C-alpha positions in Angstrom: 0.1 0.1 0.0 0.8 3.7 -0.2 0.0 6.4 2.2 1.6 9.2 4.2 1.4 11.6 7.1 1.3 15.1 5.6 1.8 18.0 8.2 2.1 21.9 8.3 -0.8 21.8 5.9 -2.6 25.2 4.9 -6.1 24.3 4.6 -7.5 26.5 1.9 -9.5 24.6 -0.7 -9.9 27.8 -2.7 -6.2 28.1 -3.2 -4.9 24.6 -2.8 -6.7 21.5 -4.3 -4.9 19.0 -2.2 -3.3 18.9 1.3 0.1 17.9 -0.3 0.1 21.1 -2.3 1.3 22.8 0.9 2.2 20.2 3.4 5.4 18.0 3.4 5.0 14.2 4.1 6.4 11.3 5.8 6.1 8.5 3.3 4.1 5.4 4.7 4.6 2.5 2.1 5.1 -1.1 1.5 8.5 -1.0 0.1 8.6 -4.5 -1.4 5.0 -4.8 -2.7 4.4 -1.2 -4.0 6.0 0.1 -7.1 6.9 3.5 -5.5 9.3 1.3 -3.4 11.7 1.4 -6.3 11.9 5.2 -6.4 14.5 6.9 -4.4 12.8 9.4 -1.8 9.5 7.7 -2.0 10.2 4.7 0.3 8.7 4.4 3.9 10.2 6.8 6.3 11.3 9.3 3.7 10.6 13.1 3.6 8.7 12.3 0.4 10.4 13.4 -2.8 12.8 15.5 -0.7 15.0 13.3 1.5 15.6 9.5 1.7 15.7 8.0 5.3 19.1 7.4 6.4 18.5 3.8 7.5 15.7 1.4 6.7 13.8 0.5 9.8 10.4 -0.1 8.4 8.8 -3.4 9.7 7.2 -6.1 7.4 3.7 -5.7 6.2 1.2 -6.6 8.7 3.3 -5.4 11.7 2.9 -2.1 13.4 5.4 0.8 12.9 6.1 3.5 15.3 6.4 6.9 13.5 7.3 10.3 15.1 7.3 13.6 13.3 9.2 16.3 15.3 8.9 19.9 14.0 10.6 22.2 16.6 11.9 25.8 15.8 12.6 25.0 12.3 14.2 21.7 12.8 12.5 18.6 11.4 13.1 15.1 12.5 11.6 11.8 11.4 12.0 8.9 13.8 10.8 5.3 12.5 10.7 2.6 15.1 12.9 4.5 17.4 15.5 5.6 14.9 15.9 9.1 13.6 15.9 8.5 9.8 15.5 12.0 8.6 16.8 15.4 9.9 16.8 18.7 8.3 16.1 22.4 8.8 12.8 23.8 7.4 12.5 27.2 5.6 16.2 28.0 5.0 18.1 28.3 1.7 19.0 24.7 1.7 15.2 23.7 2.2 14.0 26.1 -0.5 16.8 24.6 -3.0 15.7 21.3 -2.2 12.0 21.9 -2.7 12.9 23.8 -6.1 14.6 20.6 -7.2 11.6 18.3 -6.4 8.2 17.7 -7.8 6.9 20.4 -5.6 8.8 23.2 -7.4 5.6 24.4 -9.1 3.7 24.5 -6.0 4.3 28.1 -4.6 2.6 27.1 -1.2 4.6 24.1 -0.5 6.7 23.7 2.7 6.2 27.4 3.7 3.8 27.1 6.6 5.1 27.3 10.2 1.9 26.0 11.6 -0.8 24.0 10.0 -3.0 20.8 10.0 -2.1 17.2 9.9 -3.5 14.8 7.2 -3.4 11.2 6.9 -3.2 10.2 3.3 -4.3 7.2 1.4 -4.4 6.3 -2.4 -7.1 3.7 -2.1 -4.8 1.0 -0.5 -5.6 -0.3 2.9 -3.9 1.5 5.6 -4.3 1.6 9.5 -3.2 4.3 12.0 -3.7 4.0 15.8 -2.6 5.6 19.0 -2.1 9.1 17.3 -0.9 11.6 19.7 -0.1 15.4 19.1 2.0 17.4 21.5 2.7 21.1 21.2 6.5 21.9 21.7 
C-alpha cells in the first residue's frame, strides 16, 4: 500500500486543491510490494520526494510501525521505530533549494507554513493508524 502523514498543511481549498500542495509528507509505504518502493525518496520513512531515510527501519507488512514527526523551531526530525531516519532544517536556503529541485517546485505554497493541519493520506490502499498523539512543543 501507499500512504503518508502530511503536516504543516494550509487548509484553503479555494487556493490549494490537495493537502500535499502545501504540506510535506512522511511516506508510509510497503517498500517491497508497491512500485513506489523502487523510487528513491519515495520509500517508507522518507521525507517524500525530498530526503531519503538514512536507515531503513520499516517493519514487514502486517506489523505495526512507530512513526514520530518532530517539528521544533524550524528543525524537522523523523523517527521510525525508534531510529532518527530524517533530519533537516525547514525554511532556510537549503530547504528552498531542495523544494525547487523536487516535484513540488511548481507549488508556491509547498513547505512554507510554520503551523498547520495534519492529514493522513491514502491512495485507495488499505492503511491503518492507531494511537495518534499530538504534542505542542
